[in-house]
N, C-alpha and C positions, 0 to 999 in steps of 0.2 A: 513782494519779490524785489522791489527796488532797493530794499534794505540789504538784500543778499549781495547785490552789486556794490553797494557802498562798503560792506564788510570786505569784499574781495579787493576793492581798490585800496583800502587801508592796509590790508595784508600785503599787497604788492609793494606799496611804499616802504613799509617796515622791513619786509624781508630783504629788499634790495639794498637798503642802507646797511643791514647787518652783513650782507654778502660782501660789501665793500670793506667793512671793518676787517675781514679776514686777510685782506691784502697787506695790511700794516705789519702783522707779525711775520708774514712770509718774507717780506723785503727788509725786515729788521728796522723799519722806521720806528715802530713802537712795539717791540716784542722780541722774543728769543729766536727769531728766524725759524728754520725748518730743518728737520733731520734729512740729510741727503745720503743715501747708501750707495755703495759701489755695486757693480753687477753681481759680485759674489757675497755681498753682505759681510765683508771683512774690515773695511776701512771707512765706514760711514762716519759722518760728523755733522754737527750743527753749523749751518751756514746760510747766509742770506742769498736770495735769488731774485734777480730782476725780471720783470715781465717780458716775455718774448712775443712779438707780433708777427713773426714769420710762420712759414709752414711747419717749422719744427715744433711749434706750440701745440700742434694736433697730436703729437706723439705722447701717449699717456705716461711714458716713462721719463719724460723730460720735466724736471721740477719747475722750469721757467714758465711752463704753460699754465701753472696754477694761478699765478698772479694775473696774467692776461685774461684767463677764463673768468675770474671773479669780477674784474673790471668790466668786461663785456657783458656779463650777466646782469650786473648792476645797472648798466646803461640801458640795456634792452628792457629790463624790468620796469624802470622808471617810465620808459616810453609806453610800455603795456599798461601801466597804471593810468596814464593820460588817456589812452584809448578807452579804458573802462569808464573813466570820468565822462568822456564824450557819449558813450552809449547810455549812461545813466540819464543824460539830459535829452539826447536826440533819438536814442534807440539805434538798432542795427538789424542786420539780417539774422543774427543769432539771438535776438531778443524779441520774438514775435509778440504781438499785442495779446493774442489769445492766452499766452502763458504768463507774460510779465505784466500785462495791463498797460494802461496809458503811460506815456513818458511824461517827464516834467514839462517838456516843451509843448506837447500836445495839450496838456491840461491848462497851462498858463495862457495859451493862445485860443482856448475854447474850440479846439479842433472838432470834436465830436458834437458839441452844442451847435456850432455853425452848420454842420451837415444835417443835423436833425431839423433845424429851422428851415434849411433849404428844401428838404423833402416835404415838410409840412406846407410850406408856401406853394410848392408846385401842385400838391393835391388840393389845397384849398382853392386854388385858381379854377379848379374844375367843378366848383360849387358842391363839394361833398361836405358832409357833417364832420364835426370834430372827432366823433367816435370812429368814423370810417377813416379819417386821416391818421389818427394815432394807431389804429389797428393795423395799418399798412406799414408802420414804422418798425424796423427790426428791433426786437427786444435786446439783442446784443449791443446795438448802437446806444440804446438808452442806458444799458448797464455800464458801458464804458464812461458815460457822463455822470454816473452815480457818485456822490460825494465820498462814499466808502472806498472808491478806487482812486482817490487823490493820491498821487505817488509820494507826497511828502507827509502823509498822515498815517500810513500803515493801518493798524487795526483800531485807530482812535474812535472811529464812528461805528464800530460793530457793537451790537448790544449783547451783553452776556459773555459767557466763556467761549473758548474756541473748541471745547470738547465736543466731539461728534459733529463738528460743523455748525455749532450753535452761533447765532448772530450773523451768519453770512447770508447775503441776499441770494435767494434761489429762484425768484420769479418777479415779474413786473405786473403790478395790479392796475396801472393806468397812470396817465399824466395829470398832475394837479394843475388846474387853471385858476389863477387868482384874478379877481375883479374888485374894483372899488364900488362904492354905493351908486356911482353914476354909470356903471356898466363898462368902464374902460378896463381892458385887460392889462395886467401887470406882469412883469418879468422879474425873476429873482436875479440879483447880482451874484454871480458865481463866487465861491469862496476861493481866495488866492492861497498859494502854498506857503505863504510867509507867516501865517498866524495860526495859533492853536484854536482860538475861538473867534467868532465873528458874528455880529448881529445879522439876522436875516433881513435883507434890504430888497424892497420891490421897486421897480421903475416903471414909468408909464410906457406904453407901447407905441403911441402915435408919434410920428416923426417930429412934429412941432415942439414936443416937450420931452423927447427922448433923453434919458439921463437924469430927469428930474426925480428926486426921491419922493415917492408917494406914501409908503408905509414902511415901518420897521418893527422887528421884534428884538428889542434891545435886551442884552443880557446883564447890563449893569443897573439900569434905571427901572423903577416900577412902571407898569403900563400907564398909570395915571399921570406920571411926570414926563413921559416921552412925548415930544411934539408930534412925531409921525408914528405913534403907536398904532399897530394894526387894529387894536380894539377901538380906539377913538376914531380912526378913519373908516371903520366898518368895512374891513376887507373880507371878502367872501372867497371861498375856495370850493371847487368841485372837481371830480376826476372825469377824465374823458371816457372811461369805460365803466 
């Protein structure tokens, strides 16, 4: 749906510049001017008209209102295109998350991922199991953090055709938990919106080494050559449910 807003924004820009072009032939700057008839249609002639910015411009029979109308429409249309640009990045009341999905700003900031980790930490503090923790996490929240909902990717991560909804996520099976051979939990580095492809990178969870690359699934190098290959590091994964 974010692509729909992008198309609408481009349409606004293009249309408003074309609207401004209509002012030139009306005012005879670059064109044949406009046919101006008399009230009885007897003595009409081609003449240039200057834009009028007074109340008289609201009269539909005054030719001078045409130029001012197109200039105003062009200006307001460009402003509307900037508003559409802003809603693409930050969202608005007319772009609910349930319909349009996460915004670019929410994805880049890890908005939903942070909320998931906050909820998990609160429940883990009550000495509950991971299965109980993730069972209490809303599926919709996990779905918003799903890579297929990356607003810059569109349908890139959907498997198969779009016929009859094929390839679209319809349910949540559980949260994958990655651990190294020493039992330390690893977290995946989320995919930014600037790249089409990215290696899957796992980071250590303890605060003393947070941000240290622990394992990678590299898309360019064979596993035997990758220094932090998940195969060589013996990275294990299991689901919470």
